[in-house]
All heavy atoms as a GROMACS GRO file, in nm:
protein
  576
    1MET      N    1  13.762   2.134  -4.697
    1MET     CA    2  13.862   2.107  -4.595
    1MET      C    3  13.807   2.146  -4.458
    1MET      O    4  13.744   2.250  -4.444
    1MET     CB    5  13.989   2.186  -4.627
    1MET     CG    6  14.099   2.160  -4.530
    1MET     SD    7  14.256   2.199  -4.608
    1MET     CE    8  14.355   2.206  -4.465
    2PRO      N    9  13.829   2.065  -4.355
    2PRO     CA   10  13.777   2.095  -4.222
    2PRO      C   11  13.835   2.224  -4.165
    2PRO      O   12  13.944   2.266  -4.201
    2PRO     CB   13  13.821   1.976  -4.136
    2PRO     CG   14  13.865   1.873  -4.232
    2PRO     CD   15  13.900   1.940  -4.360
    3ASN      N   16  13.761   2.284  -4.076
    3ASN     CA   17  13.805   2.409  -4.014
    3ASN      C   18  13.872   2.379  -3.880
    3ASN      O   19  13.804   2.356  -3.781
    3ASN     CB   20  13.684   2.500  -3.994
    3ASN     CG   21  13.722   2.635  -3.938
    3ASN    OD1   22  13.839   2.661  -3.911
    3ASN    ND2   23  13.625   2.721  -3.922
    4PRO      N   24  14.007   2.382  -3.874
    4PRO     CA   25  14.076   2.352  -3.749
    4PRO      C   26  14.060   2.462  -3.644
    4PRO      O   27  14.096   2.446  -3.530
    4PRO     CB   28  14.222   2.336  -3.791
    4PRO     CG   29  14.234   2.416  -3.915
    4PRO     CD   30  14.099   2.410  -3.981
    5ARG      N   31  14.004   2.577  -3.685
    5ARG     CA   32  13.988   2.687  -3.590
    5ARG      C   33  13.872   2.665  -3.495
    5ARG      O   34  13.857   2.739  -3.399
    5ARG     CB   35  13.968   2.818  -3.666
    5ARG     CG   36  14.093   2.858  -3.739
    5ARG     CD   37  14.075   2.991  -3.804
    5ARG     NE   38  14.138   2.981  -3.934
    5ARG     CZ   39  14.102   3.049  -4.039
    5ARG    NH1   40  14.003   3.133  -4.034
    5ARG    NH2   41  14.164   3.033  -4.152
    6ARG      N   42  13.790   2.567  -3.519
    6ARG     CA   43  13.680   2.537  -3.426
    6ARG      C   44  13.744   2.482  -3.299
    6ARG      O   45  13.789   2.368  -3.295
    6ARG     CB   46  13.586   2.436  -3.488
    6ARG     CG   47  13.466   2.410  -3.402
    6ARG     CD   48  13.367   2.327  -3.476
    6ARG     NE   49  13.256   2.299  -3.385
    6ARG     CZ   50  13.166   2.210  -3.406
    6ARG    NH1   51  13.170   2.138  -3.517
    6ARG    NH2   52  13.070   2.189  -3.320
    7ASN      N   53  13.748   2.562  -3.197
    7ASN     CA   54  13.823   2.528  -3.076
    7ASN      C   55  13.739   2.445  -2.980
    7ASN      O   56  13.639   2.493  -2.927
    7ASN     CB   57  13.872   2.656  -3.008
    7ASN     CG   58  13.971   2.628  -2.898
    7ASN    OD1   59  14.005   2.514  -2.870
    7ASN    ND2   60  14.019   2.732  -2.836
    8LEU      N   61  13.781   2.322  -2.958
    8LEU     CA   62  13.712   2.232  -2.865
    8LEU      C   63  13.792   2.214  -2.736
    8LEU      O   64  13.749   2.140  -2.648
    8LEU     CB   65  13.690   2.096  -2.930
    8LEU     CG   66  13.608   2.092  -3.058
    8LEU    CD1   67  13.594   1.949  -3.106
    8LEU    CD2   68  13.473   2.156  -3.040
    9LYS      N   69  13.906   2.282  -2.724
    9LYS     CA   70  13.993   2.264  -2.609
    9LYS      C   71  13.917   2.285  -2.478
    9LYS      O   72  13.837   2.377  -2.466
    9LYS     CB   73  14.112   2.359  -2.614
    9LYS     CG   74  14.213   2.332  -2.507
    9LYS     CD   75  14.334   2.420  -2.520
    9LYS     CE   76  14.428   2.385  -2.405
    9LYS     NZ   77  14.536   2.477  -2.394
   10ASP      N   78  13.940   2.195  -2.384
   10ASP     CA   79  13.880   2.194  -2.250
   10ASP      C   80  13.732   2.156  -2.248
   10ASP      O   81  13.671   2.152  -2.142
   10ASP     CB   82  13.898   2.329  -2.178
   10ASP     CG   83  14.044   2.358  -2.152
   10ASP    OD1   84  14.121   2.263  -2.126
   10ASP    OD2   85  14.084   2.477  -2.156
   11ARG      N   86  13.674   2.123  -2.363
   11ARG     CA   87  13.536   2.073  -2.364
   11ARG      C   88  13.536   1.924  -2.333
   11ARG      O   89  13.635   1.854  -2.353
   11ARG     CB   90  13.470   2.097  -2.500
   11ARG     CG   91  13.440   2.245  -2.522
   11ARG     CD   92  13.357   2.271  -2.642
   11ARG     NE   93  13.232   2.198  -2.641
   11ARG     CZ   94  13.151   2.188  -2.746
   11ARG    NH1   95  13.183   2.246  -2.861
   11ARG    NH2   96  13.039   2.120  -2.739
   12THR      N   97  13.425   1.875  -2.282
   12THR     CA   98  13.412   1.734  -2.246
   12THR      C   99  13.305   1.669  -2.332
   12THR      O  100  13.197   1.725  -2.349
   12THR     CB  101  13.378   1.719  -2.096
   12THR    OG1  102  13.482   1.782  -2.021
   12THR    CG2  103  13.368   1.574  -2.056
   13PHE      N  104  13.336   1.551  -2.383
   13PHE     CA  105  13.244   1.470  -2.463
   13PHE      C  106  13.242   1.331  -2.402
   13PHE      O  107  13.338   1.256  -2.416
   13PHE     CB  108  13.289   1.463  -2.609
   13PHE     CG  109  13.292   1.596  -2.678
   13PHE    CD1  110  13.405   1.677  -2.673
   13PHE    CD2  111  13.181   1.641  -2.747
   13PHE    CE1  112  13.407   1.800  -2.736
   13PHE    CE2  113  13.182   1.764  -2.811
   13PHE     CZ  114  13.295   1.843  -2.806
   14GLY      N  115  13.137   1.298  -2.329
   14GLY     CA  116  13.132   1.170  -2.258
   14GLY      C  117  13.239   1.168  -2.151
   14GLY      O  118  13.244   1.254  -2.064
   15LYS      N  119  13.330   1.069  -2.159
   15LYS     CA  120  13.440   1.058  -2.063
   15LYS      C  121  13.567   1.127  -2.113
   15LYS      O  122  13.669   1.125  -2.046
   15LYS     CB  123  13.473   0.910  -2.038
   15LYS     CG  124  13.364   0.833  -1.969
   15LYS     CD  125  13.408   0.690  -1.946
   15LYS     CE  126  13.302   0.610  -1.875
   15LYS     NZ  127  13.349   0.473  -1.849
   16LEU      N  128  13.561   1.188  -2.232
   16LEU     CA  129  13.679   1.248  -2.292
   16LEU      C  130  13.685   1.398  -2.273
   16LEU      O  131  13.588   1.468  -2.302
   16LEU     CB  132  13.683   1.218  -2.443
   16LEU     CG  133  13.693   1.072  -2.482
   16LEU    CD1  134  13.682   1.059  -2.634
   16LEU    CD2  135  13.824   1.012  -2.434
   17LYS      N  136  13.801   1.447  -2.226
   17LYS     CA  137  13.826   1.590  -2.216
   17LYS      C  138  13.926   1.625  -2.325
   17LYS      O  139  14.032   1.563  -2.336
   17LYS     CB  140  13.882   1.628  -2.080
   17LYS     CG  141  13.906   1.777  -2.069
   17LYS     CD  142  13.955   1.817  -1.932
   17LYS     CE  143  13.977   1.968  -1.929
   17LYS     NZ  144  14.025   2.011  -1.800
   18VAL      N  145  13.892   1.724  -2.408
   18VAL     CA  146  13.978   1.766  -2.518
   18VAL      C  147  14.098   1.841  -2.462
   18VAL      O  148  14.083   1.936  -2.386
   18VAL     CB  149  13.900   1.851  -2.619
   18VAL    CG1  150  13.991   1.895  -2.732
   18VAL    CG2  151  13.780   1.775  -2.673
   19ILE      N  152  14.219   1.796  -2.500
   19ILE     CA  153  14.343   1.853  -2.450
   19ILE      C  154  14.405   1.951  -2.549
   19ILE      O  155  14.434   2.065  -2.516
   19ILE     CB  156  14.446   1.743  -2.417
   19ILE    CG1  157  14.386   1.644  -2.316
   19ILE    CG2  158  14.577   1.801  -2.366
   19ILE    CD1  159  14.351   1.704  -2.182
   20CYS      N  160  14.429   1.906  -2.673
   20CYS     CA  161  14.491   1.993  -2.773
   20CYS      C  162  14.465   1.941  -2.914
   20CYS      O  163  14.422   1.827  -2.932
   20CYS     CB  164  14.642   2.004  -2.748
   20CYS     SG  165  14.732   1.849  -2.766
   21LEU      N  166  14.494   2.025  -3.012
   21LEU     CA  167  14.478   1.990  -3.151
   21LEU      C  168  14.588   1.891  -3.191
   21LEU      O  169  14.704   1.908  -3.152
   21LEU     CB  170  14.488   2.117  -3.236
   21LEU     CG  171  14.454   2.108  -3.383
   21LEU    CD1  172  14.308   2.066  -3.402
   21LEU    CD2  173  14.477   2.242  -3.450
   22ALA      N  174  14.551   1.789  -3.266
   22ALA     CA  175  14.647   1.689  -3.316
   22ALA      C  176  14.668   1.710  -3.465
   22ALA      O  177  14.599   1.791  -3.528
   22ALA     CB  178  14.594   1.548  -3.289
   23SER      N  179  14.760   1.636  -3.522
   23SER     CA  180  14.783   1.641  -3.667
   23SER      C  181  14.660   1.585  -3.738
   23SER      O  182  14.596   1.493  -3.688
   23SER     CB  183  14.904   1.556  -3.705
   23SER     OG  184  15.019   1.605  -3.641
   24PRO      N  185  14.630   1.637  -3.857
   24PRO     CA  186  14.517   1.582  -3.933
   24PRO      C  187  14.541   1.436  -3.969
   24PRO      O  188  14.656   1.392  -3.979
   24PRO     CB  189  14.513   1.668  -4.060
   24PRO     CG  190  14.595   1.788  -4.030
   24PRO     CD  191  14.693   1.749  -3.926
   25ASP      N  192  14.432   1.362  -3.990
   25ASP     CA  193  14.448   1.223  -4.032
   25ASP      C  194  14.486   1.218  -4.181
   25ASP      O  195  14.503   1.322  -4.244
   25ASP     CB  196  14.322   1.140  -4.001
   25ASP     CG  197  14.200   1.181  -4.081
   25ASP    OD1  198  14.211   1.264  -4.174
   25ASP    OD2  199  14.091   1.130  -4.051
   26LYS      N  200  14.497   1.098  -4.237
   26LYS     CA  201  14.541   1.082  -4.376
   26LYS      C  202  14.448   1.151  -4.476
   26LYS      O  203  14.491   1.190  -4.584
   26LYS     CB  204  14.552   0.934  -4.410
   26LYS     CG  205  14.663   0.864  -4.337
   26LYS     CD  206  14.667   0.717  -4.371
   26LYS     CE  207  14.773   0.648  -4.289
   26LYS     NZ  208  14.779   0.504  -4.318
   27SER      N  209  14.322   1.167  -4.439
   27SER     CA  210  14.224   1.231  -4.527
   27SER      C  211  14.215   1.382  -4.505
   27SER      O  212  14.135   1.449  -4.569
   27SER     CB  213  14.086   1.170  -4.506
   27SER     OG  214  14.089   1.032  -4.532
   28GLY      N  215  14.293   1.434  -4.411
   28GLY     CA  216  14.292   1.576  -4.383
   28GLY      C  217  14.190   1.620  -4.279
   28GLY      O  218  14.169   1.738  -4.259
   29ASN      N  219  14.126   1.523  -4.213
   29ASN     CA  220  14.027   1.555  -4.111
   29ASN      C  221  14.094   1.606  -3.983
   29ASN      O  222  14.196   1.553  -3.941
   29ASN     CB  223  13.943   1.432  -4.076
   29ASN     CG  224  13.860   1.386  -4.192
   29ASN    OD1  225  13.781   1.461  -4.248
   29ASN    ND2  226  13.879   1.262  -4.232
   30THR      N  227  14.035   1.708  -3.923
   30THR     CA  228  14.086   1.762  -3.798
   30THR      C  229  14.071   1.660  -3.687
   30THR      O  230  13.968   1.595  -3.675
   30THR     CB  231  14.009   1.891  -3.761
   30THR    OG1  232  14.023   1.985  -3.868
   30THR    CG2  233  14.061   1.952  -3.633
   31GLN      N  234  14.175   1.646  -3.606
   31GLN     CA  235  14.173   1.553  -3.493
   31GLN      C  236  14.216   1.627  -3.366
   31GLN      O  237  14.290   1.724  -3.372
   31GLN     CB  238  14.271   1.438  -3.517
   31GLN     CG  239  14.237   1.353  -3.636
   31GLN     CD  240  14.325   1.231  -3.641
   31GLN    OE1  241  14.273   1.121  -3.624
   31GLN    NE2  242  14.453   1.245  -3.661
   32TRP      N  243  14.169   1.575  -3.252
   32TRP     CA  244  14.201   1.632  -3.122
   32TRP      C  245  14.256   1.523  -3.031
   32TRP      O  246  14.209   1.410  -3.035
   32TRP     CB  247  14.077   1.694  -3.059
   32TRP     CG  248  14.033   1.819  -3.127
   32TRP    CD1  249  13.947   1.829  -3.233
   32TRP    CD2  250  14.073   1.952  -3.097
   32TRP    NE1  251  13.932   1.959  -3.269
   32TRP    CE2  252  14.008   2.038  -3.186
   32TRP    CE3  253  14.158   2.007  -3.001
   32TRP    CZ2  254  14.025   2.175  -3.184
   32TRP    CZ3  255  14.174   2.144  -2.999
   32TRP    CH2  256  14.109   2.227  -3.089
   33VAL      N  257  14.354   1.560  -2.949
   33VAL     CA  258  14.405   1.469  -2.846
   33VAL      C  259  14.313   1.486  -2.725
   33VAL      O  260  14.286   1.598  -2.682
   33VAL     CB  261  14.550   1.503  -2.806
   33VAL    CG1  262  14.596   1.417  -2.689
   33VAL    CG2  263  14.643   1.487  -2.925
   34CYS      N  264  14.262   1.374  -2.673
   34CYS     CA  265  14.170   1.377  -2.560
   34CYS      C  266  14.223   1.288  -2.449
   34CYS      O  267  14.290   1.188  -2.475
   34CYS     CB  268  14.034   1.325  -2.603
   34CYS     SG  269  13.959   1.418  -2.737
   35GLN      N  270  14.187   1.323  -2.326
   35GLN     CA  271  14.221   1.239  -2.212
   35GLN      C  272  14.091   1.183  -2.156
   35GLN      O  273  13.997   1.256  -2.127
   35GLN     CB  274  14.294   1.316  -2.104
   35GLN     CG  275  14.337   1.226  -1.990
   35GLN     CD  276  14.420   1.299  -1.885
   35GLN    OE1  277  14.417   1.420  -1.875
   35GLN    NE2  278  14.495   1.222  -1.808
   36CYS      N  279  14.089   1.051  -2.141
   36CYS     CA  280  13.973   0.982  -2.085
   36CYS      C  281  13.976   0.993  -1.933
   36CYS      O  282  14.082   1.012  -1.873
   36CYS     CB  283  13.977   0.836  -2.129
   36CYS     SG  284  13.830   0.741  -2.085
   37LYS      N  285  13.862   0.976  -1.870
   37LYS     CA  286  13.856   0.979  -1.724
   37LYS      C  287  13.940   0.869  -1.660
   37LYS      O  288  13.982   0.881  -1.546
   37LYS     CB  289  13.712   0.970  -1.676
   37LYS     CG  290  13.635   1.097  -1.698
   37LYS     CD  291  13.500   1.094  -1.632
   37LYS     CE  292  13.432   1.228  -1.654
   37LYS     NZ  293  13.310   1.241  -1.578
   38CYS      N  294  13.969   0.762  -1.735
   38CYS     CA  295  14.053   0.654  -1.682
   38CYS      C  296  14.201   0.691  -1.684
   38CYS      O  297  14.283   0.620  -1.628
   38CYS     CB  298  14.030   0.525  -1.760
   38CYS     SG  299  14.107   0.523  -1.924
   39GLY      N  300  14.236   0.801  -1.752
   39GLY     CA  301  14.374   0.847  -1.757
   39GLY      C  302  14.442   0.827  -1.891
   39GLY      O  303  14.548   0.884  -1.916
   40GLU      N  304  14.386   0.745  -1.977
   40GLU     CA  305  14.446   0.718  -2.109
   40GLU      C  306  14.423   0.835  -2.204
   40GLU      O  307  14.326   0.909  -2.192
   40GLU     CB  308  14.384   0.592  -2.171
   40GLU     CG  309  14.422   0.465  -2.100
   40GLU     CD  310  14.568   0.431  -2.113
   40GLU    OE1  311  14.625   0.447  -2.222
   40GLU    OE2  312  14.627   0.389  -2.011
   41TYR      N  313  14.514   0.850  -2.301
   41TYR     CA  314  14.502   0.951  -2.405
   41TYR      C  315  14.463   0.883  -2.535
   41TYR      O  316  14.505   0.771  -2.563
   41TYR     CB  317  14.635   1.025  -2.424
   41TYR     CG  318  14.666   1.118  -2.309
   41TYR    CD1  319  14.736   1.073  -2.198
   41TYR    CD2  320  14.626   1.251  -2.313
   41TYR    CE1  321  14.766   1.157  -2.093
   41TYR    CE2  322  14.654   1.336  -2.207
   41TYR     CZ  323  14.723   1.290  -2.098
   41TYR     OH  324  14.751   1.373  -1.993
   42THR      N  325  14.385   0.953  -2.617
   42THR     CA  326  14.345   0.902  -2.746
   42THR      C  327  14.329   1.019  -2.843
   42THR      O  328  14.304   1.132  -2.800
   42THR     CB  329  14.215   0.819  -2.736
   42THR    OG1  330  14.187   0.758  -2.862
   42THR    CG2  331  14.096   0.904  -2.693
   43THR      N  332  14.343   0.992  -2.971
   43THR     CA  333  14.324   1.094  -3.074
   43THR      C  334  14.193   1.063  -3.146
   43THR      O  335  14.170   0.950  -3.189
   43THR     CB  336  14.442   1.092  -3.174
   43THR    OG1  337  14.562   1.112  -3.100
   43THR    CG2  338  14.427   1.201  -3.277
   44VAL      N  339  14.107   1.167  -3.158
   44VAL     CA  340  13.972   1.146  -3.212
   44VAL      C  341  13.942   1.252  -3.317
   44VAL      O  342  13.975   1.370  -3.299
   44VAL     CB  343  13.867   1.155  -3.098
   44VAL    CG1  344  13.728   1.124  -3.151
   44VAL    CG2  345  13.902   1.062  -2.984
   45ARG      N  346  13.878   1.209  -3.426
   45ARG     CA  347  13.835   1.304  -3.529
   45ARG      C  348  13.728   1.396  -3.472
   45ARG      O  349  13.644   1.355  -3.393
   45ARG     CB  350  13.779   1.229  -3.649
   45ARG     CG  351  13.885   1.155  -3.727
   45ARG     CD  352  13.828   1.060  -3.825
   45ARG     NE  353  13.766   1.128  -3.937
   45ARG     CZ  354  13.710   1.064  -4.039
   45ARG    NH1  355  13.707   0.933  -4.041
   45ARG    NH2  356  13.657   1.131  -4.138
   46ILE      N  357  13.730   1.522  -3.517
   46ILE     CA  358  13.637   1.622  -3.466
   46ILE      C  359  13.491   1.580  -3.489
   46ILE      O  360  13.408   1.597  -3.401
   46ILE     CB  361  13.666   1.761  -3.528
   46ILE    CG1  362  13.583   1.869  -3.458
   46ILE    CG2  363  13.644   1.762  -3.677
   46ILE    CD1  364  13.622   2.011  -3.497
   47GLY      N  365  13.463   1.524  -3.603
   47GLY     CA  366  13.326   1.482  -3.634
   47GLY      C  367  13.276   1.371  -3.543
   47GLY      O  368  13.158   1.366  -3.508
   48HIS      N  369  13.365   1.282  -3.503
   48HIS     CA  370  13.327   1.174  -3.412
   48HIS      C  371  13.299   1.227  -3.273
   48HIS      O  372  13.210   1.176  -3.203
   48HIS     CB  373  13.435   1.066  -3.408
   48HIS     CG  374  13.446   0.989  -3.537
   48HIS    ND1  375  13.540   0.893  -3.557
   48HIS    CD2  376  13.374   0.995  -3.651
   48HIS    CE1  377  13.526   0.842  -3.678
   48HIS    NE2  378  13.426   0.904  -3.738
   49LEU      N  379  13.373   1.328  -3.230
   49LEU     CA  380  13.347   1.390  -3.100
   49LEU      C  381  13.212   1.462  -3.099
   49LEU      O  382  13.128   1.439  -3.013
   49LEU     CB  383  13.457   1.490  -3.064
   49LEU     CG  384  13.586   1.436  -3.010
   49LEU    CD1  385  13.688   1.548  -2.999
   49LEU    CD2  386  13.565   1.369  -2.875
   50THR      N  387  13.194   1.550  -3.196
   50THR     CA  388  13.075   1.635  -3.197
   50THR      C  389  12.947   1.558  -3.227
   50THR      O  390  12.840   1.598  -3.184
   50THR     CB  391  13.092   1.752  -3.296
   50THR    OG1  392  13.119   1.700  -3.426
   50THR    CG2  393  13.205   1.844  -3.253
   51ALA      N  394  12.958   1.445  -3.298
   51ALA     CA  395  12.840   1.363  -3.329
   51ALA      C  396  12.810   1.263  -3.218
   51ALA      O  397  12.708   1.194  -3.222
   51ALA     CB  398  12.860   1.289  -3.461
   52GLY      N  399  12.899   1.252  -3.118
   52GLY     CA  400  12.877   1.159  -3.009
   52GLY      C  401  12.912   1.015  -3.041
   52GLY      O  402  12.875   0.924  -2.968
   53LYS      N  403  12.986   0.992  -3.150
   53LYS     CA  404  13.024   0.856  -3.189
   53LYS      C  405  13.131   0.799  -3.097
   53LYS      O  406  13.140   0.678  -3.079
   53LYS     CB  407  13.073   0.853  -3.333
   53LYS     CG  408  12.965   0.878  -3.434
   53LYS     CD  409  13.021   0.869  -3.574
   53LYS     CE  410  12.913   0.892  -3.677
   53LYS     NZ  411  12.968   0.884  -3.813
   54VAL      N  412  13.217   0.885  -3.043
   54VAL     CA  413  13.324   0.842  -2.953
   54VAL      C  414  13.306   0.915  -2.821
   54VAL      O  415  13.302   1.037  -2.818
   54VAL     CB  416  13.464   0.873  -3.012
   54VAL    CG1  417  13.573   0.834  -2.916
   54VAL    CG2  418  13.482   0.802  -3.145
   55LYS      N  419  13.293   0.837  -2.712
   55LYS     CA  420  13.269   0.897  -2.581
   55LYS      C  421  13.373   0.855  -2.477
   55LYS      O  422  13.368   0.902  -2.365
   55LYS     CB  423  13.130   0.859  -2.532
   55LYS     CG  424  13.019   0.912  -2.620
   55LYS     CD  425  12.884   0.872  -2.569
   55LYS     CE  426  12.776   0.919  -2.664
   55LYS     NZ  427  12.644   0.877  -2.619
   56SER      N  428  13.464   0.764  -2.515
   56SER     CA  429  13.569   0.719  -2.424
   56SER      C  430  13.684   0.663  -2.507
   56SER      O  431  13.675   0.653  -2.628
   56SER     CB  432  13.517   0.613  -2.327
   56SER     OG  433  13.501   0.490  -2.393
   57CYS      N  434  13.790   0.622  -2.438
   57CYS     CA  435  13.905   0.561  -2.506
   57CYS      C  436  13.878   0.414  -2.538
   57CYS      O  437  13.957   0.349  -2.603
   57CYS     CB  438  14.031   0.575  -2.420
   57CYS     SG  439  14.029   0.476  -2.269
   58GLY      N  440  13.768   0.361  -2.488
   58GLY     CA  441  13.737   0.220  -2.505
   58GLY      C  442  13.763   0.141  -2.378
   58GLY      O  443  13.755   0.019  -2.377
   59CYS      N  444  13.791   0.212  -2.270
   59CYS     CA  445  13.829   0.147  -2.145
   59CYS      C  446  13.720   0.058  -2.087
   59CYS      O  447  13.749  -0.036  -2.016
   59CYS     CB  448  13.869   0.252  -2.042
   59CYS     SG  449  13.742   0.375  -2.006
   60GLY      N  450  13.596   0.080  -2.116
   60GLY     CA  451  13.488   0.000  -2.059
   60GLY      C  452  13.456  -0.127  -2.135
   60GLY      O  453  13.384  -0.213  -2.087
   61ARG      N  454  13.512  -0.145  -2.254
   61ARG     CA  455  13.477  -0.260  -2.337
   61ARG      C  456  13.515  -0.393  -2.275
   61ARG      O  457  13.435  -0.484  -2.270
   61ARG     CB  458  13.545  -0.249  -2.473
   61ARG     CG  459  13.486  -0.143  -2.558
   61ARG     CD  460  13.545  -0.150  -2.696
   61ARG     NE  461  13.538  -0.017  -2.754
   61ARG     CZ  462  13.619   0.030  -2.842
   61ARG    NH1  463  13.719  -0.044  -2.886
   61ARG    NH2  464  13.606   0.151  -2.890
   62GLY      N  465  13.638  -0.406  -2.227
   62GLY     CA  466  13.685  -0.533  -2.172
   62GLY      C  467  13.609  -0.575  -2.048
   62GLY      O  468  13.571  -0.689  -2.032
   63ARG      N  469  13.582  -0.481  -1.960
   63ARG     CA  470  13.513  -0.514  -1.835
   63ARG      C  471  13.371  -0.558  -1.859
   63ARG      O  472  13.324  -0.651  -1.799
   63ARG     CB  473  13.518  -0.394  -1.740
   63ARG     CG  474  13.651  -0.383  -1.672
   63ARG     CD  475  13.652  -0.269  -1.577
   63ARG     NE  476  13.692  -0.153  -1.658
   63ARG     CZ  477  13.658  -0.030  -1.634
   63ARG    NH1  478  13.586   0.000  -1.531
   63ARG    NH2  479  13.700   0.068  -1.711
   64SER      N  480  13.301  -0.493  -1.950
   64SER     CA  481  13.161  -0.530  -1.971
   64SER      C  482  13.151  -0.670  -2.034
   64SER      O  483  13.062  -0.746  -2.002
   64SER     CB  484  13.090  -0.427  -2.059
   64SER     OG  485  13.149  -0.421  -2.186
   65GLN      N  486  13.244  -0.705  -2.123
   65GLN     CA  487  13.241  -0.837  -2.184
   65GLN      C  488  13.277  -0.944  -2.081
   65GLN      O  489  13.215  -1.049  -2.077
   65GLN     CB  490  13.339  -0.843  -2.300
   65GLN     CG  491  13.291  -0.764  -2.419
   65GLN     CD  492  13.393  -0.764  -2.532
   65GLN    OE1  493  13.506  -0.807  -2.513
   65GLN    NE2  494  13.354  -0.714  -2.646
   66ASP      N  495  13.377  -0.919  -1.995
   66ASP     CA  496  13.417  -1.016  -1.894
   66ASP      C  497  13.304  -1.039  -1.794
   66ASP      O  498  13.282  -1.151  -1.749
   66ASP     CB  499  13.541  -0.969  -1.819
   66ASP     CG  500  13.665  -0.973  -1.907
   66ASP    OD1  501  13.662  -1.042  -2.010
   66ASP    OD2  502  13.763  -0.908  -1.870
   67ALA      N  503  13.233  -0.935  -1.760
   67ALA     CA  504  13.127  -0.946  -1.660
   67ALA      C  505  13.015  -1.038  -1.708
   67ALA      O  506  12.948  -1.102  -1.628
   67ALA     CB  507  13.071  -0.809  -1.627
   68PHE      N  508  12.995  -1.048  -1.839
   68PHE     CA  509  12.886  -1.128  -1.892
   68PHE      C  510  12.933  -1.252  -1.968
   68PHE      O  511  12.857  -1.315  -2.039
   68PHE     CB  512  12.797  -1.042  -1.983
   68PHE     CG  513  12.730  -0.933  -1.907
   68PHE    CD1  514  12.773  -0.802  -1.917
   68PHE    CD2  515  12.624  -0.961  -1.821
   68PHE    CE1  516  12.712  -0.702  -1.846
   68PHE    CE2  517  12.563  -0.860  -1.749
   68PHE     CZ  518  12.607  -0.730  -1.761
   69SER      N  519  13.060  -1.287  -1.951
   69SER     CA  520  13.109  -1.407  -2.018
   69SER      C  521  13.049  -1.531  -1.952
   69SER      O  522  13.005  -1.528  -1.838
   69SER     CB  523  13.262  -1.415  -2.012
   69SER     OG  524  13.305  -1.443  -1.882
   70GLU      N  525  13.048  -1.641  -2.023
   70GLU     CA  526  12.990  -1.764  -1.970
   70GLU      C  527  13.065  -1.814  -1.848
   70GLU      O  528  13.005  -1.857  -1.750
   70GLU     CB  529  12.993  -1.872  -2.081
   70GLU     CG  530  12.897  -1.986  -2.053
   70GLU     CD  531  12.884  -2.077  -2.172
   70GLU    OE1  532  12.899  -2.033  -2.285
   70GLU    OE2  533  12.857  -2.196  -2.148
   71GLU      N  534  13.199  -1.803  -1.849
   71GLU     CA  535  13.278  -1.847  -1.734
   71GLU      C  536  13.248  -1.763  -1.611
   71GLU      O  537  13.235  -1.816  -1.501
   71GLU     CB  538  13.427  -1.837  -1.765
   71GLU     CG  539  13.480  -1.953  -1.844
   71GLU     CD  540  13.631  -1.943  -1.860
   71GLU    OE1  541  13.694  -1.868  -1.785
   71GLU    OE2  542  13.682  -2.011  -1.949
   72ALA      N  543  13.236  -1.632  -1.630
   72ALA     CA  544  13.207  -1.545  -1.516
   72ALA      C  545  13.069  -1.575  -1.458
   72ALA      O  546  13.049  -1.571  -1.337
   72ALA     CB  547  13.214  -1.398  -1.560
   73PHE      N  548  12.975  -1.612  -1.544
   73PHE     CA  549  12.840  -1.640  -1.498
   73PHE      C  550  12.831  -1.775  -1.426
   73PHE      O  551  12.775  -1.787  -1.317
   73PHE     CB  552  12.744  -1.637  -1.616
   73PHE     CG  553  12.601  -1.658  -1.576
   73PHE    CD1  554  12.531  -1.554  -1.518
   73PHE    CD2  555  12.538  -1.778  -1.595
   73PHE    CE1  556  12.398  -1.572  -1.481
   73PHE    CE2  557  12.406  -1.798  -1.557
   73PHE     CZ  558  12.335  -1.694  -1.500
   74TRP      N  559  12.891  -1.879  -1.484
   74TRP     CA  560  12.876  -2.014  -1.430
   74TRP      C  561  12.988  -2.050  -1.332
   74TRP      O  562  12.976  -2.149  -1.261
   74TRP     CB  563  12.873  -2.117  -1.542
   74TRP     CG  564  12.751  -2.102  -1.627
   74TRP    CD1  565  12.747  -2.050  -1.752
   74TRP    CD2  566  12.617  -2.134  -1.593
   74TRP    NE1  567  12.618  -2.048  -1.799
   74TRP    CE2  568  12.536  -2.101  -1.702
   74TRP    CE3  569  12.556  -2.189  -1.480
   74TRP    CZ2  570  12.400  -2.119  -1.703
   74TRP    CZ3  571  12.419  -2.208  -1.482
   74TRP    CH2  572  12.342  -2.173  -1.592
   75GLY      N  573  13.097  -1.972  -1.331
   75GLY     CA  574  13.206  -1.998  -1.236
   75GLY      C  575  13.299  -2.094  -1.286
   75GLY      O  576  13.358  -2.182  -1.277
   0.00000   0.00000   0.00000
């Protein structure tokens, strides 16, 4: 069982700042509520934060795809 006592509060991982402990997921994994630099909140598993798998709420995905779409390129 994961150790929820590992305190990540106020630590930053990429664009995410850890705010508080969240309820465990369905498998019992420890999760943390994080705030992204864009202002959105997201809940992330502890292992995904510490391994660097999740670094934002996903806010950059839409903009990067739009910037390189065929319509944006050709007008």
